[in-house]
C-alpha positions in Angstrom: 127.9 109.8 114.8 129.4 112.4 112.2 127.2 112.3 109.3 130.6 111.6 107.3 132.2 109.1 109.6 135.3 107.4 108.0 134.7 103.9 109.7 131.0 104.0 108.8 131.7 104.7 105.2 134.5 102.1 105.2 131.5 99.2 106.4 129.2 100.8 103.8 131.8 100.4 101.2 132.4 96.8 102.0 128.9 95.7 102.4 128.2 97.8 99.0 131.2 95.5 97.1 129.5 92.3 99.0 126.1 93.1 97.5 127.5 93.8 94.0 129.0 90.4 94.0 125.7 88.7 95.0 123.8 90.5 92.5 126.6 89.4 89.7 126.5 85.9 90.4 122.2 86.4 90.6 122.2 87.7 87.3 124.5 85.3 85.8 122.8 82.7 86.8 119.7 84.6 85.7 120.4 84.2 82.5 120.3 80.5 82.4 117.2 80.1 84.8 115.0 83.0 82.3 116.2 81.0 79.1 114.7 77.7 80.6 111.9 79.2 81.5 111.4 80.9 78.3 111.5 84.4 79.9 113.1 86.1 76.9 112.8 89.2 74.8 112.9 88.5 71.0 113.7 90.7 68.2 111.2 93.5 67.0 111.1 96.2 64.6 111.3 98.6 67.8 114.6 97.1 68.9 118.6 96.8 67.6 119.0 93.3 69.3 118.9 90.3 66.5 118.9 87.6 68.9 117.1 86.3 71.9 118.3 88.0 75.1 117.4 87.1 78.7 115.0 89.2 80.2 113.4 90.1 83.7 116.7 90.8 85.4 114.6 93.2 87.5 114.2 90.0 89.6 117.6 90.8 91.4 115.5 93.2 93.3 114.2 90.4 95.4 117.6 90.3 97.0 117.2 93.9 97.9 113.9 93.3 99.4 115.9 90.8 101.8 118.5 93.5 102.6 115.7 95.7 103.5 114.4 93.1 105.8 117.7 92.8 107.6 117.6 96.5 108.1 114.4 96.6 109.7 115.4 93.7 111.9 118.4 96.3 112.9 116.0 99.0 113.4 117.7 101.3 111.1 114.6 101.6 108.5 111.3 103.9 109.1 108.2 101.3 109.6 106.4 103.1 106.8 108.7 102.9 104.0 109.5 99.3 105.2 106.1 98.5 104.6 105.9 100.4 101.5 109.3 99.2 99.9 108.4 95.3 101.0 104.7 95.4 100.0 105.0 97.5 97.0 108.3 95.8 95.7 106.9 92.2 96.0 104.1 93.2 93.8 106.1 94.9 91.3 108.3 92.1 91.1 105.6 89.7 90.9 103.7 91.8 88.2 106.6 92.1 86.2 107.6 88.4 86.2 104.4 87.6 84.7 104.4 90.3 82.3 107.7 89.6 80.8 106.4 85.8 80.5 103.0 86.2 79.6 102.5 89.8 78.1 99.9 90.8 80.1 97.3 93.2 79.1 97.2 97.3 79.5 93.9 96.6 81.6 96.1 94.6 84.0 98.7 96.7 84.4 96.5 99.8 85.1 94.9 97.9 88.0 98.0 96.7 89.3 99.3 100.4 89.2 96.3 101.8 90.9 96.7 98.8 93.8 100.0 100.3 94.3 99.5 103.9 94.1 96.6 103.6 96.7 98.9 101.4 99.5 101.4 104.4 98.7 98.8 107.2 99.7 97.6 104.9 102.4 100.6 104.1 104.3 102.1 107.6 103.7 98.6 108.7 105.3 98.6 112.2 103.2 99.3 113.4 99.2 102.1 115.1 98.1 100.7 118.7 96.8 98.6 119.7 99.9 100.8 123.1 100.3 100.3 123.9 96.5 96.3 123.4 96.7 93.8 124.4 99.6 91.1 122.8 98.2 91.2 119.5 101.0 92.9 116.2 101.2 90.6 114.6 98.4 92.0 116.6 95.7 95.4 116.2 97.2 94.7 112.7 97.4 93.3 112.5 93.4 96.1 114.7 92.4 98.6 112.4 94.1 97.1 109.3 92.8 97.7 110.7 89.0 100.8 111.8 89.6 102.1 108.4 90.7 100.3 106.5 87.9 102.1 109.1 85.9 105.3 108.0 86.8 104.4 104.2 86.5 103.8 104.9 82.7 106.5 107.1 82.1 108.9 104.5 82.7 106.6 102.5 80.0 106.6 105.1 77.8 110.8 105.1 77.8 110.3 101.6 76.2 113.6 99.8 75.0 116.0 101.9 77.2 117.3 100.0 79.6 120.4 101.4 79.8 119.0 104.8 80.2 116.4 104.5 83.1 119.5 102.7 85.2 121.8 105.6 84.4 118.6 108.0 85.2 118.0 106.3 88.3 121.6 106.4 89.3 121.7 110.0 88.8 118.6 110.6 91.1 120.0 109.0 93.9 123.5 110.4 93.5 121.9 114.1 93.7 119.4 113.2 96.2 122.6 111.7 98.7 124.7 114.6 97.9 121.9 117.2 98.7 121.2 114.8 101.9 124.5 115.0 103.2 124.3 118.8 102.4 121.4 119.0 104.9 123.0 117.0 107.1 121.2 113.8 106.8 123.4 110.8 108.5 124.2 108.1 106.6 122.4 105.8 108.3 119.2 107.3 107.6 120.0 106.8 104.2 121.1 103.2 104.1 117.9 101.5 102.6 118.4 104.1 99.5 122.5 103.8 99.2 122.0 99.8 99.0 120.2 99.9 95.9 123.0 101.0 94.0 124.9 97.7 93.7 121.9 96.3 92.3 121.5 98.8 89.8 125.5 98.7 88.9 125.3 95.2 88.0 122.0 95.6 86.2 124.2 98.4 84.1 126.8 96.0 83.4 124.7 93.1 82.1 122.7 95.5 80.0 125.5 97.3 78.2 127.1 94.0 77.8 124.2 92.9 75.6 123.2 89.7 78.0 120.4 90.8 79.7 117.1 93.0 79.9 115.6 94.6 83.0 112.4 93.6 81.7 109.2 94.9 83.3 110.1 93.6 86.7 113.1 95.7 86.5 111.5 99.0 85.0 108.3 98.3 87.1 110.3 98.3 90.5 112.4 101.0 89.5 109.6 103.4 88.6 107.7 102.5 92.1 111.3 103.0 94.1 111.8 106.8 92.0 108.3 106.9 94.2 109.5 106.0 97.1 112.7 108.5 97.0 110.1 111.5 96.1 108.2 110.8 99.0 111.2 110.5 101.5 112.8 113.4 99.9 109.7 115.5 100.4 108.7 114.3 103.8 112.3 115.1 105.1 112.5 118.5 103.0 115.4 117.1 101.1 114.6 117.9 97.6 111.4 119.9 96.5 109.2 120.1 93.4 111.6 122.2 91.7 114.6 119.7 92.4 112.3 116.8 90.9 111.6 119.4 87.9 115.0 119.9 87.1 116.3 116.2 87.6 113.7 114.7 85.5 113.5 117.3 83.3 114.4 115.6 80.0 111.7 112.9 80.7 109.1 115.1 81.5 109.5 117.1 78.2 110.2 113.4 76.3 107.0 112.0 77.7 104.8 115.0 77.6 106.0 116.0 73.7 105.5 112.6 72.4 102.2 111.9 74.6 100.9 115.4 73.2 101.7 114.5 69.6 100.9 111.1 69.1 97.5 112.3 70.6 96.8 114.7 68.1 98.7 113.3 65.3 98.2 109.8 65.3 95.2 109.8 67.3 97.2 107.3 69.7 97.1 107.0 73.3 100.0 105.3 75.4 99.7 101.7 75.3 100.5 100.4 72.5 104.2 100.1 71.6 105.7 102.5 69.4 109.4 104.0 68.5 108.3 107.8 68.4 110.2 109.0 71.4 113.2 111.4 70.1 115.6 109.3 71.7 114.4 106.1 70.1 114.7 107.6 66.6 118.0 109.0 67.6 119.3 105.6 68.6 117.8 104.0 65.4 119.5 106.5 63.3 123.0 106.1 65.0 122.6 102.2 65.7 124.0 102.9 69.0 121.9 103.1 72.5 125.1 103.8 74.6 125.5 107.0 72.7 122.6 108.7 73.7 123.2 107.1 77.3 126.6 108.9 77.1 125.0 112.5 75.7 122.5 112.6 78.2 124.5 111.7 81.2 127.1 114.1 80.2 124.4 116.7 79.7 122.8 116.1 83.2 126.2 116.0 85.1 127.9 119.0 83.2 125.0 121.3 82.8 121.7 120.2 84.9 123.7 119.4 87.7 125.0 122.6 88.1 122.0 124.4 87.8 120.3 122.1 90.7 122.9 123.5 93.4 122.4 127.1 91.9 118.7 126.5 92.9 119.5 124.6 96.1 121.8 127.8 97.4 119.0 130.3 95.8 121.3 131.7 93.2 118.6 131.2 90.7 114.8 130.7 90.7 112.6 127.5 89.5 111.2 129.4 86.7 115.0 130.5 85.1 116.6 127.2 86.2 113.8 125.0 84.5 113.9 127.3 81.5 117.6 127.1 81.0 117.6 123.0 81.4 114.1 122.9 79.2 115.6 124.8 75.8 118.4 122.3 74.9 116.3 119.3 75.8 113.1 120.9 73.4 115.4 121.6 70.9 116.9 117.7 70.9 113.2 116.6 70.8 112.2 119.0 68.0 115.2 117.8 65.9 114.9 114.0 66.5 111.0 113.2 67.1 110.2 111.1 63.9 106.4 112.3 64.4 107.5 116.0 63.7 110.6 115.0 61.4 109.7 112.0 60.1 113.2 110.9 59.2 112.9 107.1 59.4 111.4 104.6 57.4 108.9 103.3 59.8 107.1 106.5 59.8 107.1 107.3 56.5 
C-alpha cells in the first residue's frame, strides 16, 4: 500500500469526522454532567473568566482510549504503545478528574507522575538519551525519568492556557505526521496518533467558545501523549532531539526563564499557582487569550516550521536553527515577563 493511498485517506477522513461528531456530542453533554457533579472552574485572580465554567473536558479522551482498543483488536498498533496508552491514559484521566474535583496536593501529583514515568520507562525497556551519555543504563534511566516528570510539569506551568496547549499539541502532531510521510512511513502505522486530532479540535472549539476548560484530566493526558509521540518518533528515527528542541522552543524558554526567575527573585518553586509567565502577563494586558494563540501559531507556522524543515534537510545545523528560533522568543519573554518588568498590579 502506498503511504498516501487516496482511498485510505478518504476512509481516514470519514472516520475522523465520525470521531469529531462523537466527541462534540460528548462534550456538549459533559457541560451539564460536570456542573451536576460540581466539577467546575470558578473565577480567580489568575483567570479572565467571570463566571463558573465547566471543566475536566479532557474526559473526552476516554473515548479515544476505546478507539485504541479497537485498533488493537484490528492489530494495527504496536503492543508496547498499546499498553502505554491504555494504562497511562487511564491513570492520567482518573487522576485528572479527581484533581479537578478535589484539587489534590502537589505531593500526590508528583507520586502519580513518578508512577507514570516508571511505567513508561519499563514498558519502553530503555531510556531516551543512551546515545548522548556513555555512563550506562542507570544514568540514562534517571535522566529519562527527570525528563518525563519535567514534561508533565511543563504543562502545569502553562496554567490557564487551554487553547495554547491544544494549539501546541495540534502543531506537534502536524509536524510529526508531515515528517513521517516524508520519511515514507505508512499512514496505517500512524493511525493511533492521527485519530487523536478530532478530539483536540473538539476541545479547542469548546474552549474558544468559553464553554469548557480541559482541566487537569486534559492537560495531564496531553502531556502524557506528547511523551508517547516523543518515544515513537525517537524509536523510529522520525524526529530527533533537535526537531523537538525547535518544536517546543517557546515553552522550553518560557518555562525555563520563568522557573529561574521565580526561584531566585521570588524564592518560589513550581508547585504554587502563579501568573509569572510572560504569556500570562501579555493576556492580562491585552485581555484576549486568542490574540496570544494567534501570534504564537503564526510565529510557529511561518517562522519555526521553515527552520525545522531546513534542519531536516541539513541546510542548517541545530545550533544555528535553535539560535534563530530562540532570539524572538527570549525578546518576547523579557519584554512581557511580570517578574522582570513588573507592569501588572499583582506584581507591584
